[in-house]
Each structure stands twice: as structure tokens, then as C-alpha cells.
C-alpha positions in Angstrom: -7.1 -22.4 -8.0 -8.4 -26.6 -8.1 -8.1 -27.6 -4.1 -6.8 -24.3 -3.0 -9.8 -22.7 -0.1 -10.5 -18.9 -0.8 -11.5 -16.9 2.3 -12.4 -13.4 2.4 -14.7 -11.0 3.5 -14.0 -7.9 0.7 -17.3 -7.4 -0.7 -15.0 -4.7 -2.9 -13.0 -7.8 -4.4 -16.6 -9.5 -4.9 -18.3 -6.5 -6.8 -15.4 -6.8 -9.4 -16.7 -10.1 -10.7 -20.6 -9.7 -10.2 -22.4 -7.2 -11.8 -24.9 -6.8 -9.3 -25.0 -3.2 -7.1 -27.4 -1.6 -4.7 -30.3 -2.0 -4.8 -30.3 -5.6 -5.8 -26.6 -6.8 -4.5 -28.0 -9.6 -2.1 -25.1 -10.6 -0.8 -22.5 -9.2 2.2 -19.8 -11.1 2.7 -17.6 -14.4 1.2 -16.8 -16.6 4.2 -14.8 -19.0 2.1 -15.1 -21.1 -1.1 -13.2 -23.6 -2.9 -13.1 -23.6 -6.8 -15.3 -26.2 -8.2 -16.6 -27.3 -5.2 -18.6 -25.1 -2.8 -19.0 -21.0 -1.5 -20.1 -19.9 2.0 -21.9 -16.4 1.6 -23.7 -14.4 4.0 -26.5 -11.8 3.2 -27.5 -9.6 6.4 -31.2 -8.9 6.6 -31.7 -5.4 7.5 -34.8 -3.6 8.3 -33.6 -0.5 5.4 -34.2 -2.7 2.6 -35.8 -1.6 -0.2 -38.0 -4.3 -0.5 -39.5 -3.3 3.6 -41.0 -0.2 2.3 -44.0 0.7 3.4 -45.1 -2.4 5.5 -45.1 -2.1 9.3 -42.4 -3.4 11.3 -43.9 -6.1 12.9 -44.9 -7.4 9.6 -41.5 -7.7 7.6 -40.4 -10.6 5.9 -37.5 -10.8 3.3 -39.5 -12.5 0.3 -38.0 -16.1 -0.2 -37.4 -15.5 -3.9 -34.9 -12.9 -3.5 -33.2 -15.3 -0.9 -33.1 -17.7 -4.2 -31.6 -14.7 -6.2 -29.4 -14.4 -2.9 -28.1 -17.7 -4.0 -28.0 -16.9 -8.0 -25.7 -14.7 -6.6 -23.9 -16.5 -4.4 -23.3 -19.4 -7.6 -22.2 -16.5 -10.0 -19.3 -15.8 -7.2 -18.5 -19.6 -6.8 -18.2 -20.1 -10.5 -15.7 -16.9 -10.8 -13.0 -17.9 -8.6 -13.8 -21.3 -10.0 -12.5 -20.1 -13.7 -15.3 -20.0 -15.2 -15.6 -16.4 -16.1 -13.3 -13.8 -16.8 -13.4 -9.9 -15.1 -16.7 -8.4 -16.0 -16.6 -6.6 -19.0 -16.0 -9.7 -21.1 -18.0 -12.8 -19.9 -21.2 -12.9 -17.6 -23.1 -15.5 -16.0 -26.6 -15.3 -15.5 -29.3 -17.0 -13.6 -30.9 -19.4 -16.3 -32.9 -21.3 -13.8 -34.2 -23.1 -10.8 -35.8 -26.7 -9.5 -36.7 -28.8 -6.5 -37.2 -25.6 -4.9 -38.2 -25.9 -1.0 -39.3 -23.1 1.4 -38.9 -23.1 5.1 -38.8 -20.5 7.6 -38.7 -16.6 6.5 -36.1 -13.7 7.1 -36.9 -10.7 9.1 -35.1 -7.8 10.0 -31.5 -8.6 12.2 -31.2 -11.9 10.8 -28.1 -13.0 8.7 -28.5 -15.4 5.9 -25.9 -18.5 5.4 -25.9 -18.9 1.7 -24.3 -22.0 0.6 -23.6 -22.9 -2.9 -22.0 -26.5 -4.1 -21.4 -26.8 -7.4 -22.7 -30.2 -9.0 -21.5 -30.1 -12.7 -20.2 -27.8 -15.2 -19.7 -27.9 -18.7 -19.7 -25.8 -22.1 -20.6 -22.5 -20.3 -23.6 -23.7 -18.0 -23.1 -24.7 -14.4 -25.7 -27.0 -12.5 -25.3 -26.0 -8.7 -27.3 -26.8 -5.4 -27.9 -23.9 -3.0 -29.1 -23.6 0.7 -30.3 -20.0 2.6 -30.3 -20.7 6.2 -31.0 -18.8 9.6 -29.1 -20.5 13.0 -29.3 -23.7 10.7 -33.1 -23.5 10.2 -33.5 -23.3 6.6 -34.8 -20.8 4.4 -34.9 -22.2 1.2 -33.1 -25.0 -0.8 -32.9 -25.1 -4.5 -30.8 -26.3 -7.5 -29.4 -23.7 -9.8 -28.6 -23.1 -13.3 -26.3 -20.5 -14.6 -25.5 -20.1 -18.4 -22.1 -18.0 -19.0 -22.5 -15.7 -22.1 -20.1 -13.3 -23.8 -20.7 -9.5 -22.5 -21.7 -8.3 -25.6 -24.2 -10.9 -26.5 -26.1 -10.2 -23.2 -26.8 -6.5 -23.9 -30.4 -6.0 -24.4 -31.9 -4.1 -27.5 -34.6 -2.5 -28.8 -37.3 -5.4 -29.8 -38.2 -2.7 -33.1 -34.2 -3.1 -34.3 -34.6 -7.2 -34.5 -35.6 -8.3 -37.7 -39.4 -9.8 -38.2 -40.1 -13.7 -37.8 -40.4 -15.1 -41.7 
């Protein structure tokens, strides 16, 4: 998969490789991907989104941190197609952090976010990426992302009371 460009609009295929589901799935379609290099993904901003509930129609804007999360989900897709994960159920990527975040214009219902992630480097289960969300070329958010690969068994949350007490 090193230099082959993948073009797909099949969300069902993407869902096989990332754990996100409604209401927190924030990507709708993959436009293309070059493994180990870049991915382009679309998020359609609908007036029916859960985060718009209770907000007057003329005041609805997508929270910009959700655009950061959409970039993180896009980064997970890139990491998968770059061969860094196996199918969901064995390994999974976690959004570990972001830095150098810059916010621009806000997204409103009816608009389409273009999410672009570029792999900067990856080593030993840690990927460093840059991401940009835009609408018609206007920046919504730009940020650097860190994703960490973990074994799915290690990722399962446990009840804190079942953990040993610190010494």
C-alpha cells in the first residue's frame, strides 16, 4: 500500500476500521487517501446534528473542537490505510493530543467541511500528523495531531475500584 492512491466514497468500508458511530461519527465520505502520506475526507454539516439541539436556527454553528475531533477521526482512517492497525477488535488508535491549533471561520448547517490530514511521521505505534479543516478554501481549523496505537484489550475501560491501591 505504499504509493497507491485509494479513492472511495464507501462509508461502510471506513466503518470497518474506526470505532466511531452515531452520534459521534464526524466523517461522511473519504475522497481519497495515499497511505503513509495523506487522506481527504468530507463532513456534511446538517441542521439536524445533535450538537444543534435547542439552539435557534439563526445561531447554529458547529463547535470548532468537533472539527478537531473530525480531523482526529480522519487521521485514524489514514493510520489504518497506512497499515498501522489491524481490523477493529484487535488494535485501535486513540486521539492522544493536539498542538499549535488555530481556529478560523465557523461552519454552519448546509456547509461541507473538507478534512485533510498529512502524516508527518510514525514510529512504534505513535503517529504525528497535521490536519486542516476548511470550507471552500477558508480555514476552519489547523492543528497538529498525535495518535497512539493500543491493543484493544488494553483499551477496555475498567472500574477504578477494581484497580490496586497506590503504594
